[in-house]
C-alpha atoms as one frame of an Amber mdcrd trajectory, in Angstrom:
protein
  34.264 -13.310 -63.251  36.438 -11.370 -60.407  34.162  -8.115 -60.419  31.640
  -8.641 -57.595  27.414  -8.178 -58.953  26.610  -4.518 -57.439  22.685  -4.748
 -58.002  22.670  -1.152 -56.020  24.099   0.398 -58.479  21.369   0.683 -61.177
  19.152   2.085 -59.003  19.033   5.544 -57.485  20.164   6.554 -54.269  17.449
   7.658 -52.148  17.226   9.313 -48.724  14.571  10.166 -46.423  14.335  13.622
 -48.021  13.288  11.701 -51.330  10.938   9.641 -49.411   8.928  12.541 -47.919
   8.563  14.327 -50.669   7.192  10.737 -52.441   4.822  10.614 -49.268   3.474
  14.139 -49.579   2.225  13.403 -53.031   0.421  10.318 -51.413  -1.352  12.019
 -48.812  -2.805  15.228 -51.248  -2.211  17.615 -48.206  -3.644  14.907 -45.475
  -1.361  15.696 -42.168   1.700  13.236 -42.006   1.494  12.608 -38.341  -2.686
  11.850 -38.221  -2.316   9.552 -41.041   1.025   7.996 -40.962   2.328   8.386
 -36.951   0.993   6.152 -34.166   1.699   6.304 -30.480   2.586   4.124 -27.517
   0.580   3.475 -24.387   3.401   6.029 -22.905   2.677   8.463 -25.381   6.036
   7.532 -27.659   5.427   8.443 -31.173   6.264   5.818 -34.085   7.360   7.101
 -37.257   6.808   5.060 -40.252  10.408   5.521 -41.321  13.726   5.460 -39.404
  17.175   5.255 -40.592  19.720   2.903 -39.513  21.277   3.771 -36.339  25.327
   2.666 -37.186  26.526   3.668 -33.662  24.483   0.834 -31.704  25.607  -1.377
 -29.211  24.332  -5.090 -28.800  22.230  -5.501 -25.976  22.533  -9.246 -25.580
  20.938 -12.026 -23.452  22.703 -12.877 -20.318  23.583 -16.392 -21.834  23.842
 -15.330 -25.351  25.030 -18.333 -28.162  22.852 -20.578 -26.530  18.851 -21.017
 -26.884  16.531 -19.342 -24.556  15.226 -21.887 -21.423  11.696 -23.198 -22.666
  10.069 -23.273 -19.059   6.669 -24.897 -19.049   3.517 -23.865 -16.080   2.655
 -26.706 -13.683  -0.345 -25.753 -11.953  -2.219 -28.767 -11.563  -4.240 -29.150
  -8.029  -3.042 -32.851  -7.912   0.244 -33.476  -6.887   0.787 -36.822  -8.897
  -1.026 -34.847 -11.917   0.820 -32.306 -11.754   4.384 -34.361 -11.661   2.450
 -36.350 -14.663   2.360 -33.268 -16.139   6.353 -32.111 -15.201   7.288 -35.386
 -16.780   5.914 -35.030 -19.925   6.802 -31.489 -20.461   9.963 -32.458 -19.276
   9.972 -35.423 -22.216   9.133 -33.351 -24.978  10.836 -30.136 -25.265  11.216
 -27.942 -22.130  14.109 -27.320 -20.502  12.723 -25.868 -17.407   9.572 -25.924
 -15.324   7.149 -23.054 -13.064   5.549 -24.425 -10.189   2.618 -22.657  -9.326
   1.950 -22.362  -5.452  -2.030 -21.792  -5.586  -1.261 -18.871  -2.843  -0.106
 -16.989  -5.979  -1.384 -14.087  -7.370  -0.132 -16.452 -11.106  -2.397 -18.888
 -10.369  -5.659 -17.997 -12.210  -7.678 -20.322  -9.941  -5.861 -23.558  -9.660
  -2.212 -24.234  -8.302  -0.665 -26.646  -6.130  -1.525 -26.202  -2.491   1.011
 -26.416   0.662   3.917 -26.323  -1.598   6.031 -26.262   1.365   5.254 -29.649
   2.522   8.136 -32.183   2.172   5.655 -34.679   0.924   3.979 -32.392  -1.971
   7.327 -31.391  -3.041   8.371 -35.016  -3.274   5.597 -36.251  -4.822   5.941
 -33.317  -7.604   9.587 -33.750  -8.025   9.816 -37.321  -8.128  11.288 -38.761
 -11.415  13.001 -35.140 -12.037  16.467 -34.438 -11.820  17.092 -31.066 -10.923
  20.542 -30.678 -11.693  19.729 -31.061 -16.088  16.569 -28.936 -15.458  15.650
 -25.281 -14.304  13.092 -24.861 -12.009  11.304 -21.867 -10.808   9.020 -21.514
  -8.214   6.334 -18.697  -8.515   6.325 -15.875  -6.173   3.700 -15.872  -3.478
   3.192 -15.129   0.649   4.642 -18.728   1.028   7.760 -18.395  -1.013  10.520
 -18.353   2.060   8.993 -21.241   3.490   8.725 -23.283   0.110  12.658 -22.411
  -0.430  13.060 -23.514   2.900  11.657 -26.623   2.250  12.917 -26.967  -1.348
  16.601 -26.595  -0.189  15.649 -29.506   2.060  14.729 -31.750  -0.505  17.296
 -31.000  -3.071  19.576 -31.953  -0.007  17.756 -34.814   0.897  17.967 -35.892
  -2.850  21.910 -35.838  -2.718  21.896 -33.515  -5.719  24.567 -30.557  -5.380
  23.004 -27.521  -4.751  25.516 -25.736  -6.819  24.661 -27.830  -9.827  21.047
 -26.434  -9.754  19.465 -23.817 -11.127  16.447 -22.476  -9.115  14.692 -19.461
  -9.074  13.100 -19.440  -5.569  10.061 -16.591  -6.581  11.238 -14.500  -3.087
   9.282 -11.317  -4.221   7.624  -9.401  -1.670   7.335  -6.123  -3.672   4.648
  -8.206  -6.161   2.767  -9.754  -3.230   2.300  -6.528  -2.019   1.197  -4.845
  -5.417  -0.823  -7.629  -5.836  -2.611  -8.465  -2.424  -2.162  -5.010  -0.964
  -0.710  -6.690   2.466   2.480  -7.762   3.451   2.757  -9.573   7.275   5.712
  -7.233   8.430   7.392  -3.937   8.103   9.288  -3.744   5.260  12.731  -3.669
   7.316  11.723  -6.924   9.117  10.470  -8.204   5.453  14.160  -7.243   4.025
  15.773  -8.895   7.236  13.510 -11.902   6.467  14.600 -12.092   2.443  18.785
 -11.507   3.424  18.184 -14.342   5.830  16.523 -16.462   3.686  19.105 -15.587
   0.142  22.055 -15.841   2.753  20.608 -19.258   3.749  19.956 -20.468   0.140
  23.860 -19.315  -0.708  25.254 -20.744   1.889  23.800 -24.090   0.870  25.618
 -23.999  -2.568  22.467 -22.233  -4.560  23.832 -19.827  -6.911  20.588 -18.796
  -9.084  19.175 -15.378  -8.354  16.550 -15.564  -5.855  14.689 -12.972  -5.803
  12.093 -11.476  -8.641  11.709  -8.014  -9.868   8.629  -8.691 -10.962   6.509
  -6.515 -14.022   3.426  -8.735 -13.714   0.968  -6.719 -12.110   2.044  -3.614
 -13.522   0.984  -5.260 -16.567  -2.759  -6.697 -15.513  -2.963  -3.691 -14.052
  -2.908  -2.092 -17.111   0.022  -0.208 -17.185   2.220   0.986 -19.921   5.715
  -0.479 -20.868   7.575   2.715 -19.465   5.854   1.844 -16.481   6.477  -2.136
 -16.527  10.358  -0.727 -16.540  10.338   1.884 -13.687   8.707  -0.644 -11.691
  11.622  -2.995 -12.139  14.287  -0.652 -11.447  12.983   0.280  -8.590  11.963
  -3.009  -7.465  15.822  -3.685  -7.740  17.004  -0.732  -5.949  14.515  -1.347
  -3.283  15.702  -4.892  -2.638  19.402  -3.294  -3.235  18.806  -0.791  -0.314
  17.046  -3.246   1.996  19.442  -5.872   1.706  22.397  -3.595   2.233  20.798
  -1.885   5.097  20.359  -5.364   6.968  23.940  -6.176   6.353  24.684  -7.955
   2.973  27.549  -6.223   0.776  25.836  -4.395  -2.427  27.651  -6.581  -5.099
  26.604  -9.739  -3.270  23.148  -8.309  -3.055  23.385  -7.462  -6.674  23.525
 -11.374  -7.536  20.360 -12.340  -5.848  18.194 -10.197  -8.197  16.469 -11.169
 -11.613  13.201 -10.127 -13.397  10.199 -11.454 -14.930   9.061  -9.903 -17.707
   5.192 -10.101 -19.191   5.490  -9.947 -23.600   2.290  -9.390 -25.465   1.629
  -9.383 -28.985   3.089  -6.450 -29.727   5.938  -7.031 -31.334   8.063  -3.898
 -31.435   7.393  -2.238 -28.000   8.308  -5.905 -26.251  11.499  -5.901 -28.102
  12.215  -2.438 -26.868  11.029  -3.161 -23.775  13.169  -6.098 -23.198  16.547
  -4.300 -24.505  15.848  -1.181 -22.573  15.636  -3.357 -19.191  18.962  -4.318
 -20.203  20.248  -1.026 -20.258  18.770   0.392 -16.979  19.988  -2.273 -15.484
  23.340  -1.556 -16.446  22.888   1.949 -15.457  21.870   1.070 -11.596  24.807
  -0.736 -11.201  26.656   1.602 -12.775  25.490   4.324 -10.547  26.037   2.055
  -7.586  29.923   1.578  -8.271  29.469  -1.747  -9.256  31.000  -4.006 -11.768
  28.405  -4.852 -14.735  26.545  -7.843 -14.657  23.522  -8.780 -17.100  20.426
  -8.584 -16.122  19.027 -12.221 -15.807  15.072 -11.611 -18.035  12.512 -14.442
 -17.847   9.758 -13.612 -20.512   6.290 -14.560 -20.107   3.365 -14.604 -22.670
   1.070 -12.119 -20.957  -1.839 -12.743 -19.283  -3.361  -9.603 -19.948  -3.561
 -10.486 -23.549  -5.412 -14.033 -23.208  -9.126 -14.175 -24.485 -11.740 -16.740
 -23.470 -13.130 -16.469 -26.613 -12.038 -17.774 -29.935  -8.779 -18.996 -27.595
  -7.477 -20.411 -30.500  -6.404 -16.754 -31.691  -4.207 -16.739 -27.936  -2.015
 -19.477 -30.074  -0.919 -16.523 -32.341  -0.590 -14.050 -29.929   1.576 -16.303
 -27.795   3.885 -16.644 -30.656   4.639 -13.584 -31.667   5.265 -13.407 -28.018
   7.818 -15.696 -28.372   9.094 -14.465 -31.236   9.391 -10.835 -29.467  11.069
 -12.596 -26.281  13.498 -14.545 -28.459  14.447 -11.980 -30.480  15.056  -9.046
 -27.464  17.428 -11.407 -25.510  15.069 -13.400 -22.948  17.150 -15.800 -20.854
  14.409 -17.894 -20.320  10.071 -17.953 -21.372   7.062 -19.441 -20.611   4.082
 -19.534 -22.941   0.493 -19.710 -20.802  -1.237 -22.460 -22.801  -3.636 -20.730
 -24.998  -7.109 -21.951 -22.520  -6.084 -21.152 -20.161  -8.599 -17.935 -19.429
 -11.108 -20.694 -20.042  -9.445 -23.057 -17.357  -6.884 -25.601 -16.549  -5.520
 -26.216 -19.987  -5.486 -30.118 -21.027  -2.437 -31.815 -22.879  -3.493 -30.241
 -25.869  -2.793 -27.057 -24.565   0.063 -27.459 -23.151   1.648 -29.413 -25.907
   1.157 -26.182 -28.057   2.676 -24.023 -25.663   6.001 -26.180 -25.488   5.931
 -26.398 -29.074   5.439 -22.746 -29.931   8.514 -22.418 -28.380  10.332 -25.418
 -29.816   9.676 -24.619 -33.112  11.265 -21.052 -33.215  14.479 -22.260 -31.278
  14.761 -25.351 -33.746  12.918 -24.624 -36.801  13.276 -20.931 -37.031  16.889
 -20.741 -34.987  15.475 -17.496 -33.678  18.844 -18.022 -30.609  21.547 -18.083
 -33.164  22.161 -14.307 -33.468  22.548 -12.023 -30.616  20.377  -9.292 -30.265
  19.359  -9.208 -34.197  17.459  -5.706 -34.201  20.719  -3.822 -33.165  21.093
  -0.643 -35.456  17.287  -1.286 -36.694  16.347   2.631 -36.534  13.211   2.159
 -35.201  13.802  -0.485 -32.919  16.508   1.958 -31.213  14.698   4.951 -31.125
  11.866   2.813 -29.022  14.563   1.388 -26.982  15.813   5.068 -26.033  12.606
   6.528 -25.908  11.715   3.864 -23.615  14.972   4.608 -21.165  14.054   7.896
 -21.473  10.658   7.371 -20.365  11.460   4.587 -17.519  13.993   6.602 -15.732
  11.845   9.560 -15.520   8.910   7.303 -13.743  11.798   6.104 -12.132  12.751
   9.446 -10.445   9.348  10.045  -9.838   9.102   6.584  -7.662  12.571   7.865
  -5.927  10.771  11.303  -5.263   7.719   9.917  -3.534  10.308   8.375  -1.193
  10.924   5.038  -2.874   8.564   2.209  -4.129   7.455   1.198  -0.537   6.057
   4.604  -0.195   4.877   5.460  -3.462   2.330   2.037  -3.178   1.662   3.270
   0.538   0.601   6.690  -0.879  -1.487   5.301  -4.036   0.630   7.622  -5.915
   2.054   4.471  -8.184  -1.520   2.776  -8.093  -3.070   6.101  -9.162  -0.415
   6.708 -12.501  -0.865   3.303 -13.672  -4.849   3.827 -13.737  -4.658   6.249
 -15.909  -2.720   4.631 -18.372  -5.507   1.470 -17.940  -7.869   4.355 -18.683
  -6.510   5.302 -21.391  -6.375   1.710 -22.906 -10.002   0.941 -21.735 -11.305
   4.060 -24.307  -9.208   2.686 -26.904 -10.335  -0.855 -26.271 -13.809   0.495
 -26.087 -13.547   2.483 -29.190 -12.189  -0.621 -31.021  -9.455   1.439 -31.988
  -7.173  -1.386 -30.594  -9.012  -4.330 -31.682  -9.178  -7.806 -30.056  -9.475
 -10.278 -32.746 -12.058 -13.077 -32.099 -13.734 -10.922 -29.263 -13.736  -6.897
 -30.169 -13.399  -7.811 -34.060 -14.576 -10.785 -36.145 -16.441 -13.131 -33.206
 -17.991 -16.340 -33.385 -21.030 -16.941 -32.145 -20.916 -20.541 -31.811 -17.603
 -21.514 -31.161 -16.445 -25.091 -30.201 -15.011 -25.485 -26.569 -11.597 -24.961
 -25.535  -9.266 -27.466 -24.463  -9.750 -27.543 -20.431  -9.957 -30.074 -17.851
 -13.001 -30.651 -16.059 -11.401 -29.037 -12.799 -13.355 -26.125 -11.096 -11.331
 -22.807 -10.614 -11.145 -21.775  -7.201 -11.689 -18.162  -5.922  -8.554 -16.098
  -4.947  -7.833 -16.227  -1.194  -8.524 -12.476   0.075  -5.488 -11.882   2.536
  -6.167  -8.788   5.077  -4.551  -7.840   7.681  -0.916  -6.804   7.997   2.131
  -5.143   9.193   1.641  -3.017   5.668  -1.045  -2.443   3.926  -1.476  -0.370
   0.348  -3.999  -0.096  -2.397  -3.903  -3.201  -3.923  -3.463  -3.603  -8.076
  -6.354  -5.319  -9.972  -5.454  -7.932 -12.466  -7.338  -7.630 -15.492  -7.551
  -9.083 -19.189  -7.915  -6.635 -21.537 -10.901  -8.939 -23.302 -12.753  -9.380
 -20.009 -15.329  -6.245 -20.661 -16.316  -7.902 -24.248 -16.465 -11.487 -22.403
 -19.047 -10.330 -20.035 -21.146  -8.822 -22.786 -21.161 -12.223 -24.835 -21.511
 -14.272 -21.001 -24.532 -12.885 -20.297 -26.079 -12.837 -23.612 -25.517 -16.621
 -23.749 -27.095 -16.947 -20.236 -30.156 -14.998 -22.138 -30.103 -17.608 -24.864
 -29.930 -21.011 -22.433 -32.643 -19.454 -20.519 -34.835 -18.720 -23.442 -34.520
 -22.310 -25.109 -31.868 -21.836 -27.330 -33.287 -18.510 -29.089 -30.624 -15.961
 -29.127 -31.224 -12.351 -28.456 -31.965 -10.757 -32.143 -31.720  -7.550 -34.088
 -33.380  -7.364 -36.884 -31.868  -5.717 -39.858 -34.132  -3.412 -42.269 -31.558
  -3.255 -45.217 -32.637  -1.068 -48.023 -31.897  -1.371 -51.667 -30.031  -4.506
 -53.527 -27.448  -5.764 -52.091 -24.643  -4.127 -53.541 -25.787  -1.099 -51.710
 -26.205  -2.600 -48.187 -24.066  -5.548 -47.555 -21.148  -3.222 -46.737 -23.034
  -2.057 -43.571 -25.407  -5.250 -43.137 -21.951  -6.879 -42.479 -20.314  -4.768
 -39.766 -23.400  -4.370 -38.311 -23.881  -8.194 -37.423 -19.875  -7.603 -36.782
 -20.852  -5.200 -34.279 -23.878  -7.079 -32.610 -21.720 -10.479 -32.377 -19.603
  -8.503 -29.966 -22.593  -8.794 -27.590 -23.504 -12.021 -28.566 -26.244 -10.680
 -30.252 -27.477 -12.324 -33.722 -29.350 -10.705 -36.206 -32.494 -11.560 -39.004
 -31.137 -10.707 -42.260 -34.194 -10.363 -44.676 -33.654  -9.434 -48.585 -33.256
  -5.585 -49.356 -36.644  -3.341 -49.193 -37.274  -0.818 -51.426 -41.128   0.304
 -49.939 -41.151   1.325 -46.307 -44.385  -0.877 -45.755 -42.322  -3.736 -46.461
 -40.129  -2.600 -43.616 -42.678  -2.775 -40.778 -44.609  -5.727 -42.338 -41.079
  -7.634 -42.105 -40.062  -6.321 -38.745 -43.887  -7.348 -37.376 -43.545 -10.926
 -38.859 -40.353 -10.923 -37.031 -41.221 -11.203 -33.302 -37.866  -8.439 -32.596
 -38.227  -5.827 -30.459 -35.367  -3.928 -32.156 -34.116  -2.818 -35.438 -31.297
  -1.406 -37.338 -31.656   0.254 -40.746 -28.294  -0.522 -43.202 -27.627   0.791
 -46.504 -25.616   4.006 -48.212 -25.861   7.141 -47.790 -28.145   7.744 -50.617
 -30.800   5.489 -49.676 -30.625   6.905 -46.661 -31.608   9.996 -48.030 -34.398
   8.599 -50.494 -35.854   6.379 -47.619 -34.490   6.119 -44.078 -36.973   8.482
 -42.375 -39.997   6.615 -43.978 -38.035   3.148 -42.970 -37.486   4.605 -39.536
 -41.540   5.666 -39.171 -42.417   2.394 -40.588 -40.679   0.290 -37.953 -41.268
   2.294 -35.033 -45.583   2.100 -36.210 -44.620  -1.555 -36.493 -43.741  -1.718
 -32.799 -39.838  -1.139 -32.529 -39.382  -0.555 -29.370 -35.384   0.716 -30.708
 -34.375   1.651 -33.653 -30.550   1.977 -34.908 -29.434   3.162 -38.108 -25.608
   1.868 -39.643 -23.281   4.880 -40.205 -23.152   8.673 -39.570 -25.413  10.637
 -42.302 -24.487  13.825 -40.391 -26.561  16.163 -42.746 -29.902  13.612 -42.364
 -29.092  12.890 -38.914 -31.677  15.559 -37.303 -34.333  14.546 -39.839 -34.045
  10.511 -38.917 -33.563  11.027 -35.118 -37.237  12.939 -35.839 -38.663   9.737
 -37.414 -37.747   7.641 -34.737 -34.192   6.400 -35.090 -32.520   6.388 -31.300
 -29.008   5.777 -32.054 -26.255   5.369 -35.093 -24.003   3.000 -35.152 -20.670
   3.499 -37.099 -16.860   2.845 -36.604 -15.545   5.067 -33.326 -18.521   4.352
 -31.091 -17.868   3.295 -27.443 -18.815  -0.305 -28.442 -19.002  -1.433 -24.725
 -21.431   1.505 -23.938 -23.415   1.030 -26.828 -23.852  -2.626 -26.106 -24.750
  -2.352 -22.752 -27.387  -0.106 -23.628 -28.668  -2.405 -25.910 -28.160  -5.222
 -23.950 -30.384  -3.314 -21.668 -33.479  -2.718 -24.334 -32.989  -6.273 -24.671
 -33.733  -7.258 -21.299 -30.597  -9.022 -21.153 -29.459  -9.827 -17.508 -25.751
 -10.492 -16.010 -24.279 -13.337 -16.644
């Protein structure tokens, strides 16, 4: 057989116009945009269908053709224990380490104290061959001192600096964004930065030592375009400062790398990484420099981790690793899935490590450079993110540059606007958080953490530069606060959890859908339900409620039963002593009658869940945790 088998020959050729015509029939007059188009936090429209982009170019990793680096976080406060963690990680699949100083904004209550002390460094790095791994230092106020001490340690260990790959974590802008303080003026900060970078280079260290960090923007609730704009603005600020303090621009560009948080939004994260490479190339081109690829370290985003149902964090991180790997990150760190609960144990660290190893060794994600190149949806989102980020970068430039934008609060205000939009979507569960705002477990198992108490972050006050600091939050925190308060109330009441009586009307098939939905909703706030059989008589409803000992009730059924029994049921509940009566659903035509009968509020899809549950907490006398 010599002819190729052409399977497509048996099918009629299709195009976008034909697809749209077919969709219009399915929509039956419904609005196409409203039903099928969604939007990113930057307002970028995500269409349901894209055509192939045949003119696309590849945006590959700096180290294309090799697996990305598996970098494991080392943050145990005890130096000997931290060394044990590091050795275990390196012996079981990690190719690099991130050392977390206790003073870093990423320490999360833990981290290594006095990392610039020679004895601490020696104990921490005992038995580790620095010429065989990648080493990163998390940004902190101690960064210059740590860099000097680490360089001295490498020399004392007789390791050629040129054979090491150490990112020293020099990131004064990230420190300023997270603490609101710089101890020296911006000019003096840049002079100190140039001095440190120059000394490191003179000593033979060749890896980029300055980090442009988008995590402060991410943790403050910013958008992908805002993260990109701040990354580029940070890089430009460093280039200008280093050049002004005496370093040649072509040397300054070699000192810069990027740190990018990646959450579970696959396409947004993928486009963000690709856009960063294109934007960095544009900056270099505008500066008249030879183009060099951006060196990008990705990290599973802190803001997406949850304390509740922490096992779901494994899935979130898996998606983040997939996104970073396909998107061309040069290295990646996965935050252990229990980090939001406390200091992770060996099991949680192993899961974080192996999440990457499986996708590298078994899924072979690294073997194709920029596999998304040419995919219409990814290319369109990449281009639109580039345009949006560049516009925001130009706004920062019009503010006078990044330092001036931070000093005036203009950048913080822009980020806060996006964060408020995110908050509203989270509060209404338009953006659900599995295990926290959707499908919570009231009696979930304890997480994998060590018995070590986190320390409060040291507040830094006073300095030559003072700006409004960006907040660091996880999206689940408002919901977790409700659960914590309800759990505290449960413990105070001897294990009896706050509960709402469900007044189910009619047989099971008629009330189960809304009763199940209501149970889920109330569990988000740590509140249990009392679920009797369905009622057909209002007198039975009142009698059962009075016997339950509850103070609040929710009527659950279909709209037909609400019309027939809802008014009487509400009156019976109030008559039996119910202080609060809810009704599950939104029966618009009967709302006024039901309110007059005693219904205090309606629970339905689209409400502000946080507001509703906070109000219920107040009614049930659940104090703050």
